[in-house]
N, C-alpha and C positions, 0 to 999 in steps of 0.2 A: 505494502500500499503507500509507503515512502514511497520509494522509488516511484511511482507514480505522479508523485505531486511532485518531487525532484522536475521531470522533465516536462510536467504542464508548466512546473512557475522558468523553467528554462525558454518551451518555446515561447511561453507567452515575454520574456525578455529580449527575446530576439525579435520576436514581430513588435516589441518598442522601438525596438533599435531601428529599425527598418522603415517603422515612423516616423520615428526624429530622422533619419538620412534624408529622406523625401523631406519634410520642410525646410531641413536645414538647405536641398537644392533649389527652394521654391521662394528661400529666403535672399541667399546670396544672387539668384535668376533676379527677384525686383530690387535690388540693391542695383546689379552695373544697369537695369533702365533707367533707375533715377538718380545715375552718376553719368549719363550717358545724356537721359531728356538733363537734366542742373545744366548740361555745358562742362561737364568734370573731366569727362571722356570722350575721345574720339567715339563718334556713331558706323562701324563697320559691313554697315547696308550700302554708303558709295560705294565703297573698297570690291565689297563682295561683288557688287552691279557691273564695276570697269573690268576685273578682272575675270571673272564670269561667265556675266551675263550677256553683256555689251558687245558687239562681233565686229566693233569697227577696229579701225590697228590703235597702237602704241605710237608716244606714249599719251597717258592721258596725267593731269596733272589733275589733282584733287583739294580744289582749294576750302571747303570745308564739308559735313556733312551734308549740305546739298546744293553742292554747284561744283562741276566738272569740265577740263578744258579740252578738246581730243582737239586733233589735228585737220577736223572736219566741222568743228564749231561747241558749242556749249551743250554739259550735259546738265541741265535741269532736275531738285528733287524736290516734287510737292507733293507729304505725305509716302504715298505707295506706287506715287507716281512719276516719271522719269522717263523725261523727255530729251530726245534727242535727235541730231540732226539725220538719226535713221527714219524719226519717227516718236511716239512715245508705247510705253511700255509700263504696264500695269504687276504692280505685285498683288496675286491674291498668298492666302494661306498655301506655305509648299508649291509653288505654282510663281513663274513670269511670263506673263503672253506679251511680246511683242509684236513688233508689225513686221505684216507678211504672212502672220498666220504663225512667226515661229515660238515657241513654249519651250522654257526653259525648267525641268521639276526638282527643285532640290529637297533631296532629302540626306538627313543629317548632314555632315562635309562635301557634299555632291551635288554636282551639278549636270542632268545631266539634258543634252539640246534635243530637238527632233531634228528633222532634215538631213541626217544625213551628219550633223555636225557636232555628236561627240561628246566624250564627255569631263569635268574642270574634279578631280580631288581638291581639296585643302588643305593646307600643311601650314600650319603657321602663316606664313603669309605670301607662300607658294600656292599656285593655282597651276594643277602639270592635270594635263590627260590627253584625251585621240586632237590629234589636231595642234595645238599651242597650250603655252608655258603661260603662263602671266606670273608677275613678282611684284606684290607693294610695298616697297622701301619708302615709309616717313608718306610723303604728299604725293608719290611715282607713281603708278600702274604701267610698267614694262612688258609687251607680250613679245613671243616669238614667236612664230609661226616656224608649221614642222616642214615639211615638203610633202609635199601631196601626192602619190603615182599617179603615171598617165593613165589617161585614161582610152586608151592604143589596144 
């Protein structure tokens, strides 16, 4: 009988620690979001957009969390709408809807682009994937296009 009570207490303690860990993760996430909103930390959305979603060439200079400059013109973010030289891109939960029917699906640290555009995986400030590599350093996004096979 004593063994069942000890086992029950261990299970109860493990369950409580898992709940505390989940609460801590939400707590930390809320702190990060508040720091970004208050301007203490940079908003990573513009860097992610420029490196993994936007199909224009680099270099891209990120001015702030709402503006970036490319060789082709200005990128301006207003909430979840990114106005680019190629047209607007709208971010909805888990996806980016771009001009000309382009869709980029976001899953964890991966960005999967339709229309044969490939995949980018984010690790630190590097976005490595099919067709290109993008490096975010400070306020600059450098893109390296990988060679493509000839369609002969």
